[in-house]
TORPA-4810 file (N, C-alpha, C, O; in nm, 3 decimals):
<nodes>
NODE_1_13.954_5.878_0.321_13.897_5.777_0.217_13.781_5.756_0.238_13.766_5.722_0.355_M
NODE_2_13.665_5.760_0.166_13.501_5.784_0.229_13.491_5.606_0.180_13.514_5.559_0.069_D
NODE_3_13.450_5.534_0.307_13.345_5.377_0.286_13.204_5.403_0.207_13.144_5.499_0.158_I
NODE_4_13.192_5.292_0.218_13.057_5.267_0.101_12.945_5.249_0.187_12.939_5.213_0.305_S
NODE_5_12.841_5.287_0.090_12.703_5.327_0.192_12.724_5.115_0.271_12.716_5.097_0.393_A
NODE_6_12.745_5.010_0.185_12.742_4.919_0.252_12.849_4.911_0.409_12.800_4.861_0.511_F
NODE_7_12.927_4.940_0.409_13.041_4.934_0.493_12.991_5.025_0.610_13.015_5.004_0.729_Q
NODE_8_12.910_5.140_0.554_12.835_5.277_0.645_12.748_5.136_0.736_12.775_5.091_0.848_E
NODE_9_12.648_5.099_0.645_12.551_5.002_0.711_12.595_4.892_0.781_12.513_4.864_0.868_F
NODE_10_12.692_4.815_0.780_12.766_4.717_0.865_12.782_4.774_0.975_12.743_4.739_1.086_K
NODE_11_12.871_4.909_0.929_12.879_4.943_1.099_12.781_5.045_1.150_12.832_5.116_1.237_L
NODE_12_12.666_5.072_1.125_12.556_5.103_1.206_12.482_4.999_1.272_12.414_5.005_1.374_Q
NODE_13_12.515_4.873_1.174_12.427_4.745_1.252_12.510_4.715_1.377_12.465_4.712_1.492_M
NODE_14_12.636_4.694_1.341_12.709_4.701_1.477_12.700_4.795_1.599_12.711_4.760_1.717_M
NODE_15_12.680_4.908_1.558_12.677_4.983_1.663_12.505_5.006_1.737_12.470_5.063_1.840_T
NODE_16_12.428_4.935_1.636_12.325_4.959_1.663_12.274_4.820_1.775_12.206_4.827_1.877_L
NODE_17_12.338_4.696_1.711_12.313_4.573_1.758_12.401_4.558_1.923_12.344_4.526_2.028_T
NODE_18_12.564_4.593_1.905_12.632_4.578_2.007_12.696_4.418_1.925_12.732_4.318_1.987_G
NODE_19_12.695_4.427_1.834_12.729_4.247_1.776_12.855_4.249_1.718_12.881_4.341_1.641_L
NODE_20_12.953_4.150_1.744_13.051_4.185_1.635_13.012_4.139_1.483_12.910_4.076_1.455_S
NODE_21_13.111_4.181_1.391_13.120_4.126_1.272_13.105_3.973_1.228_13.054_3.941_1.121_R
NODE_22_13.150_3.889_1.313_13.106_3.787_1.305_12.978_3.717_1.378_12.944_3.602_1.351_D
NODE_23_12.919_3.790_1.462_12.808_3.749_1.518_12.675_3.809_1.389_12.574_3.742_1.363_A
NODE_24_12.702_3.925_1.333_12.606_3.973_1.229_12.618_3.878_1.125_12.507_3.832_1.098_L
NODE_25_12.703_3.833_1.061_12.686_3.741_0.947_12.670_3.585_1.002_12.683_3.483_0.934_H
NODE_26_12.641_3.592_1.136_12.557_3.443_1.169_12.387_3.462_1.193_12.302_3.374_1.180_I
NODE_27_12.374_3.556_1.218_12.273_3.610_1.219_12.202_3.665_1.086_12.086_3.624_1.080_H
NODE_28_12.226_3.716_1.019_12.213_3.747_0.882_12.202_3.674_0.773_12.168_3.714_0.662_A
NODE_29_12.244_3.510_0.818_12.265_3.422_0.775_12.083_3.359_0.778_12.001_3.358_0.687_G
NODE_30_12.072_3.312_0.922_11.963_3.256_1.001_11.833_3.355_0.928_11.746_3.314_0.852_M
NODE_31_11.853_3.489_0.976_11.749_3.565_0.898_11.692_3.549_0.779_11.571_3.565_0.766_L
NODE_32_11.787_3.510_0.655_11.773_3.536_0.525_11.717_3.393_0.501_11.629_3.386_0.415_C
NODE_33_11.751_3.285_0.559_11.710_3.185_0.539_11.550_3.167_0.597_11.469_3.094_0.540_M
NODE_34_11.520_3.243_0.714_11.432_3.238_0.788_11.277_3.307_0.709_11.158_3.276_0.718_M
NODE_35_11.341_3.398_0.645_11.235_3.537_0.575_11.190_3.437_0.437_11.076_3.434_0.390_I
NODE_36_11.333_3.340_0.376_11.308_3.261_0.274_11.206_3.207_0.265_11.121_3.217_0.176_Y
NODE_37_11.205_3.129_0.379_11.133_3.009_0.412_10.990_3.065_0.453_10.897_2.992_0.415_C
NODE_38_10.961_3.155_0.508_10.850_3.215_0.524_10.756_3.270_0.405_10.633_3.271_0.395_A
NODE_39_10.871_3.321_0.305_10.781_3.350_0.203_10.798_3.273_0.092_10.741_3.318_-0.008_I
NODE_40_10.864_3.160_0.076_10.849_3.045_-0.058_10.751_2.953_0.037_10.688_2.877_-0.037_S
NODE_41_10.717_2.934_0.173_10.672_2.836_0.239_10.798_2.723_0.208_10.785_2.608_0.251_R
NODE_42_10.864_2.745_0.167_11.001_2.561_0.187_11.023_2.536_0.308_11.014_2.619_0.398_Q
NODE_43_11.048_2.442_0.319_11.102_2.386_0.440_11.244_2.397_0.442_11.298_2.416_0.333_R
NODE_44_11.332_2.387_0.570_11.449_2.422_0.630_11.531_2.265_0.518_11.640_2.280_0.463_L
NODE_45_11.477_2.175_0.512_11.530_2.068_0.426_11.556_2.060_0.273_11.624_1.981_0.207_G
NODE_46_11.483_2.164_0.241_11.485_2.221_0.128_11.601_2.270_0.036_11.702_2.273_0.107_Q
NODE_47_11.626_2.300_-0.065_11.772_2.346_-0.128_11.752_2.518_-0.139_11.838_2.606_-0.143_W
NODE_48_11.580_2.528_-0.144_11.612_2.667_-0.173_11.619_2.753_-0.087_11.634_2.865_-0.135_G
NODE_49_11.612_2.749_0.051_11.652_2.888_0.155_11.811_2.850_0.171_11.881_2.944_0.207_P
NODE_50_11.870_2.737_0.151_12.020_2.740_0.201_12.105_2.806_0.086_12.204_2.874_0.115_W
NODE_51_12.060_2.784_-0.064_12.032_2.876_-0.203_12.042_2.975_-0.188_12.136_3.025_-0.251_I
NODE_52_11.962_3.065_-0.103_11.921_3.155_-0.109_12.028_3.245_0.002_12.047_3.367_-0.002_A
NODE_53_12.067_3.181_0.065_12.167_3.216_0.200_12.334_3.219_0.160_12.437_3.255_0.216_V
NODE_54_12.304_3.169_0.050_12.446_3.124_-0.051_12.473_3.246_-0.113_12.584_3.298_-0.097_M
NODE_55_12.353_3.317_-0.206_12.356_3.367_-0.312_12.345_3.498_-0.201_12.372_3.586_-0.283_I
NODE_56_12.329_3.562_-0.093_12.310_3.686_0.011_12.466_3.674_0.034_12.545_3.766_0.015_M
NODE_57_12.496_3.555_0.074_12.656_3.574_0.146_12.745_3.605_0.035_12.819_3.702_0.049_A
NODE_58_12.750_3.549_-0.055_12.831_3.586_-0.202_12.806_3.692_-0.286_12.888_3.732_-0.369_C
NODE_59_12.664_3.754_-0.265_12.650_3.891_-0.295_12.728_4.005_-0.194_12.808_4.089_-0.233_A
NODE_60_12.685_3.986_-0.058_12.768_4.043_0.019_12.918_4.070_0.044_12.976_4.159_0.105_A
NODE_61_12.968_3.937_-0.041_13.131_3.889_-0.012_13.205_3.976_-0.151_13.324_3.983_-0.180_E
NODE_62_13.067_4.045_-0.234_13.084_4.068_-0.382_13.139_4.238_-0.328_13.250_4.289_-0.323_G
NODE_63_13.029_4.278_-0.300_13.076_4.425_-0.228_13.154_4.441_-0.146_13.220_4.543_-0.163_L
NODE_64_13.187_4.369_-0.037_13.314_4.361_0.019_13.438_4.354_-0.093_13.518_4.447_-0.100_D
NODE_65_13.443_4.288_-0.143_13.542_4.263_-0.263_13.598_4.392_-0.313_13.707_4.447_-0.299_F
NODE_66_13.460_4.430_-0.390_13.481_4.603_-0.433_13.547_4.688_-0.367_13.626_4.770_-0.414_W
NODE_67_13.510_4.668_-0.218_13.551_4.758_-0.115_13.681_4.773_-0.082_13.744_4.872_-0.045_D
NODE_68_13.718_4.643_-0.105_13.852_4.602_-0.033_13.993_4.658_-0.132_14.099_4.709_-0.096_D
NODE_69_13.923_4.613_-0.312_13.998_4.657_-0.407_14.051_4.820_-0.405_14.168_4.855_-0.412_I
NODE_70_13.915_4.920_-0.391_13.947_5.023_-0.398_13.999_5.072_-0.236_14.071_5.172_-0.236_N
NODE_71_13.984_5.038_-0.162_14.081_5.051_-0.027_14.201_5.024_0.013_14.284_5.092_0.073_A
NODE_72_14.202_4.918_-0.027_14.340_4.839_0.034_14.455_4.811_-0.090_14.576_4.793_-0.075_Y
NODE_73_14.361_4.814_-0.238_14.442_4.761_-0.359_14.408_4.612_-0.390_14.383_4.592_-0.508_G
NODE_74_14.403_4.500_-0.305_14.352_4.393_-0.298_14.277_4.342_-0.246_14.219_4.407_-0.159_S
NODE_75_14.237_4.208_-0.268_14.090_4.169_-0.218_14.172_4.043_-0.077_14.253_3.951_-0.089_W
NODE_76_14.102_4.101_0.042_14.090_4.026_0.177_14.050_3.923_0.172_13.976_3.891_0.265_R
NODE_77_14.084_3.798_0.039_13.987_3.655_0.038_13.958_3.576_0.169_13.842_3.546_0.196_W
NODE_78_14.053_3.546_0.242_14.083_3.496_0.380_13.945_3.529_0.464_13.867_3.447_0.512_K
NODE_79_13.937_3.680_0.468_13.829_3.725_0.555_13.693_3.697_0.461_13.589_3.669_0.521_R
NODE_80_13.692_3.702_0.347_13.603_3.670_0.276_13.520_3.520_0.290_13.398_3.505_0.290_S
NODE_81_13.624_3.418_0.302_13.606_3.309_0.323_13.538_3.295_0.460_13.428_3.240_0.468_V
NODE_82_13.598_3.342_0.563_13.564_3.325_0.674_13.439_3.370_0.710_13.379_3.316_0.804_H
NODE_83_13.380_3.481_0.634_13.268_3.527_0.651_13.165_3.474_0.589_13.060_3.524_0.631_D
NODE_84_13.146_3.372_0.484_13.084_3.295_0.413_13.066_3.180_0.487_12.964_3.116_0.464_I
NODE_85_13.162_3.130_0.593_13.157_2.997_0.649_13.105_3.063_0.759_12.991_3.019_0.749_I
NODE_86_13.100_3.134_0.855_13.016_3.238_0.950_12.839_3.221_0.911_12.746_3.165_0.969_N
NODE_87_12.847_3.290_0.800_12.726_3.308_0.712_12.652_3.154_0.732_12.563_3.122_0.810_T
NODE_88_12.716_3.082_0.641_12.631_2.919_0.616_12.634_2.819_0.699_12.550_2.728_0.694_M
NODE_89_12.752_2.824_0.802_12.762_2.728_0.931_12.595_2.719_0.957_12.544_2.629_0.889_V
NODE_90_12.503_2.792_1.039_12.379_2.705_1.084_12.260_2.698_0.958_12.170_2.617_0.982_W
NODE_91_12.250_2.758_0.854_12.190_2.704_0.753_12.217_2.588_0.693_12.126_2.525_0.639_P
NODE_92_12.362_2.537_0.694_12.387_2.400_0.657_12.364_2.302_0.712_12.330_2.195_0.661_S
NODE_93_12.380_2.325_0.813_12.318_2.221_0.937_12.191_2.213_0.952_12.140_2.101_0.960_L
NODE_94_12.124_2.310_0.958_11.968_2.288_0.946_11.899_2.234_0.790_11.803_2.159_0.773_L
NODE_95_11.971_2.290_0.704_11.936_2.201_0.612_11.999_2.070_0.610_11.935_2.007_0.526_L
NODE_96_12.096_1.988_0.662_12.099_1.869_0.706_12.016_1.780_0.812_11.994_1.659_0.807_L
NODE_97_11.984_1.854_0.887_11.882_1.842_0.993_11.745_1.812_0.902_11.682_1.706_0.906_I
NODE_98_11.722_1.892_0.845_11.585_1.931_0.792_11.581_1.745_0.669_11.477_1.682_0.646_G
NODE_99_11.668_1.720_0.637_11.678_1.616_0.509_11.705_1.523_0.563_11.691_1.422_0.494_R
NODE_100_11.757_1.499_0.709_11.819_1.343_0.726_11.731_1.322_0.850_11.685_1.211_0.879_F
NODE_101_11.710_1.430_0.922_11.656_1.397_1.065_11.534_1.497_1.101_11.526_1.558_1.208_M
NODE_102_11.443_1.504_0.998_11.374_1.647_0.994_11.232_1.618_1.116_11.132_1.689_1.125_P
NODE_103_11.261_1.502_1.194_11.163_1.536_1.327_11.225_1.579_1.441_11.159_1.592_1.544_S
NODE_104_11.375_1.611_1.436_11.404_1.720_1.528_11.374_1.831_1.505_11.383_1.910_1.599_L
NODE_105_11.324_1.886_1.362_11.243_2.027_1.347_11.132_1.995_1.406_11.126_2.012_1.528_L
NODE_106_11.046_1.954_1.352_10.904_1.929_1.359_10.846_1.859_1.427_10.725_1.845_1.410_A
NODE_107_10.915_1.789_1.531_10.869_1.731_1.681_10.827_1.581_1.557_10.799_1.564_1.439_G
NODE_108_10.853_1.483_1.716_10.836_1.371_1.660_10.672_1.294_1.607_10.576_1.346_1.665_S
NODE_109_10.652_1.231_1.551_10.517_1.184_1.509_10.462_1.064_1.604_10.518_0.958_1.575_K
NODE_110_10.403_1.055_1.671_10.437_0.935_1.746_10.252_0.886_1.722_10.210_0.780_1.769_R
</nodes>
């Protein structure tokens, strides 16, 4: 059975970086959020960066869904939930801090 290009890419990233699947999800979420903020000039406390990460995470899990169906005949949904949580934890925390405690991100204005 051949693996998809997406799965091959993830395996290559694991080999290249030496990181686990879980760590790659965490880094991918943060990278996506930072790139979105840089391009859109939105702040971490705005919804746009968080939504961009959620869209990326769901798109990646959509690809995993199709790969699971093709390889295993069923969706390993618990794994997908785990991956989305790993991807979204830090972006969610940064969104909350940016909205409710922005001085922690920007420094206090004295």
